[in-house]
N, C-alpha and C positions, 0 to 999 in steps of 0.2 A: 529800517529806519526806526529810531527811538522816538516814542511818543511820550511826552512829558505830562504829568498830572497838573491840573490847575493849581497854581500856588495859593496859599492862604491869603487872606485879605489884611493881614497885619502890616504895618509900616515900621521899618526899623527905627528905633529911638523915638517912636511917637509918644512914649510915656516918660521921656527924659525930664529931669528936673530943670528948673531955670538955670541957665549958665552952662548946662552940660552939652548943649549943641551950639556950635559957633560956625558961621559961614566960612567956607574955605577961602583963604585970602586971594588965590589966583588959580582959577580952574584951568585956564589955558596953559599955565606953567606946570601944574600938577604937583606931585610930591617934592619936586626939586626946591620949591619955596621953603620947605622945612629946614634945609641946610642954612638958609639965610636967617630964618626967624627963630628956629627952635633947636638949632644945633643938630639937625638931621633926625630928631625924634619928634614926629607929629603928635600932637596932643589928642586925648580922647575926644574932645569936643569936635575936632575935625573928622575923625572916623565916624562919629555919630551923624554928622552932617552928610557925609558921603553915602552912608548906608540909607539914610532917610531919603536922600535925593533920588537914589536909584529905585527904591520901592514906590515912591510917589509917581515916578514916571510909568512904572508898570501898572499901577492902579489906574492911572489916567487912561491908558490904552484899553484896559479891561472894561472900564466903565463906558467909554465912548465907541470903541470898536475901530473908529477911524480918527486920526488926528485932525485937529482944526487947521485950516489953512493959515499959513504964516507968510507975511510979506517978505521976510528975510530968508526963507528956506529955498534951497535949490530942489526943484521937483523933476525927476526923470520922467520920460514918457511911460505911461502905464501906471503912474502913482495914483493912489486913491486918497481923497481927503473929504472933509465936510466943511461947508461954509453957509452960514445963514440958514441952517436947518435943512440943507440939501447936500447930497453927496455928489462928487465929481470924479472924473478920471482924466488924467493929463493926456492930451493928444500928442503933445510934443514936450521936449525939455523946456522948462520955463522957470522964471523967478520974478516975484513981485507982481504977477498978473492975477488980479482978483477973478475967481471963477464966475462970479455972477454977471460980469460984463466982458469977459475975455473968451469969446466962443471959438476963436481960432486955437487957443491953447487948451481949453477945457470943454468937456461935454458932460451933460447930466447923466447920472448913473444911479440906479436904484430908486426909481420914482416912488413916491408915497401914494397911498390910495386916494388921498385928497387931490394930488396932482393928476393922477390918472383920470379921476372923475371930471377934472377941469378940461382935460384934453379929449376924453372919449366919453360919450353918453351911451349907456346901455340901450340896445334896440328894444322896440316894442315887439309883441308877437306878430303883428301885421308886417312890420319891417323885416323880421326874421324870415317869415314865410315868403315875402316878395323877393328878398335877396338882392335888392338893387341899391341899398343905401351904403355909401362909403364913409359916412361921418359917425356912425355908431358902432358899438362893439357888441359881440354876441356873448351872453352869459351861458353857463352850462344848461340852465333851464331852457333858454331860447334855442340853443343848439338841439337839445332833445326834442323840443316841440317841432322844430323845423324838420328834423329827420323823420319823426312819426308822421307829420302832415304830408311830407313830400312822398313818402313811400306808401302811404295808405290814405288816398284822398277820399272824400265823401262819395259814396256810390260805388266804390271799388269792391268787387267780390273777390274774396280770398278763400282758399281751401286749406284746412288744417286737419291733422290726424288727432282730433280731440272731440270729446262730447261737451266740453266746457266752452262758453262764449266769453271772451275777454271784454273788458270795458271798451266802449266805443264801437261795438259791433252788434249786429242782430243776426239771428238765424235767417237764412234766405229761404223761408218756408211759406211765403205768401201771406204773412200776418197782416191783419188790418190795423193800421197805426193812426195815431192822432197827428194831424198836421202841425199843431202847436207844440207837441212834445218833441217832434223831430223836424224842425224847420229847415235845417241845412239839407237833409235828405229829401224833403219835399221840394225844395228849390231845385235840387239836382234832377228829380223826377220830371219836373216841368220843362227842363231844358234838354232832357236826354233824347227826345224824339221817340221814346218808347213808353209814352203815357197813353192809356186807352181807357175805354169805359169799363165799368165793372162787369157788364154783360159780356162784352167781347173777351175780357180776361178769363172768365169761366168757360168760354167755349173752346178756345184753342191758343190763347196768348198768355199763358202762365209765365213766359219769360219776360214779360213787360211789367211796368207799374200800372196799377189801376187808379182811377179817380175816386174809388171808395164810394161814399155816399154823395159825393159831388160837392160837399161844403166843408166838412171838418175832418174827414179821414182819407186815407189812401192805402194802397196795398203794395207790398214788395213782391218781386218775382219769387216764384216757387220752383226751385231746381232739384228738389229732393228726388232721388232715384233716376235722374236724367243724365244722358250724355250731352256734352256741349258741342255744337257744330258752329263753326264760324259763319257769320252772316255772309251771304253770297255777294251782296252789294253790287249787282250788275254784272258779275263775272259770267253768269249763265251756266254755272256748274250745278247749282241748286235753284233752278229757274223759278221765279215768281215768289220766293220766300220773303216775308216781311220780318223786320227785326222783332225778336221775342216770340215768334210763332212756334207752336209745337208741331211735331211731325210724327206720324205713326210709324211703327216698325215696318220694314219691307226688305225683301231680297230683290236683287236685280232679276228681271225676267229671264228665264232660261227653260230649256227642255231637257228631258232625259231620254236619250235614244238607246234602245236595246234590241238586239236581234240574235237569232241563232244562225249558225253558218248554213247557207243554202245547200241543199242536197242536189247534185246533178241528176239527169235522167238515168235511172237505174232499174234493175230487177231484183227481186227477192228470191232466194233459193230456199225451197222447203223439202223436207224428207219425211216419208211415212215410217212407222215403226217396223223393224225387221220381224218377219213372221216365223222364222225358224224352219227346221226340217219337217216336211209333211207330204202326204200323198193326195191323189185326186181320184175319186170314185168314177168308174166308167160302166155303163149298162150294156150287156151283151144279150141280144134277143134269143140266142141258142139255136140248135139244129139236131137232126137225127141221122143215124147211119144204119143200113141193113147188115145182118150178121147170121151165121150158122151156128148150131150148138149140138152138143152130144152130152149125155149124162153118163158118167162112169159109175162103176160099182162103189169106188171109194167115196165119191161125192154123195151117192145116195145114202150111204151109211151115216153120213154126217148130218143129214137133214131130218128133221122130224117128219112124222107121218103127215102133219098138216101141210108141210111144204111139198111133200110128194103128191099130195092131192091137187096142187096147183098145176093146171094144164100147161102153164108157161114153163114150168120146170121139168115136167116129165119128158117129153119128146123122145120117145123110143129108147131110152137108156143112154143118150149121148149128153156131154156137157156143152154149155153155151159160152161164147165169148164174142166181143166185137173187136174189130181192128182199131188200132189207136188213131185218133183224129183230133187236133187242137183247133182253138178258135182263130188263131192267127193275130190276136190283138194283145198288146202289152203297153202299159203307160209308165214311163220312168218317173222317179221322184223329182220334185221341183228343187229340192235343196234349200239352204239358207239364202235369202235374197231380200231386197228392199224395192220400194216403188218410188219413182221420182214424181213430184207434184209441181206444176208450174203455177206462179202467182202473177197477176197482171201488174204492169208497171205503175208506180205512183206518180211519176212526172216530177219536174223541177218545182220545189216548194220551200217555204220557210215555216217556222213555228212561232206562235205568239208567246212573248215573255212579259210577265208582270213584275214591275219594280215597286217594292213596298216603301212607304214613307217612314221617316223617323225624325226625332227632335222634340223640343219642348214647346213652351207657349210664347217664346220671343226669340229674336235674333240678337246676339250680343258677343262682343269680344271679351277676352280676359279683362278683369277690372279690379279696382280697389275702392272701397267706400270711405270717403272723407267728408267732413262737415263743411258745407258752404255757408259763408258769412258775408254780410254786406256792411260796409263802413257807414256810420251815420254822423 
């Protein structure tokens, strides 16, 4: 599609001298009139008039954007016009129907700010928050205020991954506040059912608001470093808990049982060291045998004179001998061996087992630290 540039604002023949522009004698007849009046040759003045007429029509539309309503114009359905400072759109084909009082044929279109303000009144902040008024309109500011207010009401606690506190919030750290500085939050505290004395707050109710000094101050809940547990509210899962009360760490009661496998009635086998190969000493009292003897010449020559002087040896020149006689006793070797030892039965029994403790100074699940803030 070809897009045309905006035409210049000049009007054809707008600088013509007097007499150089003459009205066309018969617009509905067109150039045919020239054969009757000028021999088929239209004069310059007519051309100047026709060019000027066309340019003025273009300028008219460029200035107004929409043409003014005409009582003699045929308007098709969907045509746009202006009338008495207001724009209209044709609902049906029509002619001679003034838009200002012909509501069947025309409808208002493109309302002005002044007309909008007459029909619609901007809502107040209270109306925007209430959301019940049907006669006012919502401005961007009121929409933004309503969104913020509806999503973050006074007293609401939110958690954010930030160390910065945005406008409209306070750290939920048990700070002592002025009732006059934070009237809406103080009003909320009074109707929350979680407002207690300063003494009780310090004992075990840091999840509540406190009355502060009783006249000019109050205190916010302090949830730093705490896990949040939903209030039991009569369900009897967390029996007897009051709203905002603190609870110390605890594990469910349990025992640890440990034992060794029981040993049935049994005996223990024991063995002494092997003694190795050895003998045993035996005492023999001994005995004597009678004998005869004779001393030979060869024997005498072999003994010294001292021995010959021995009357036991001399014996009339014969030698002496006894008949062989043994004791009749012999003890065999014991050989390599061991000795069995019997140990008394221990009986059926078990053994004591010690289970060592472990852990830190609290019970906790895996967790992430975020900042808790309260809306004021």
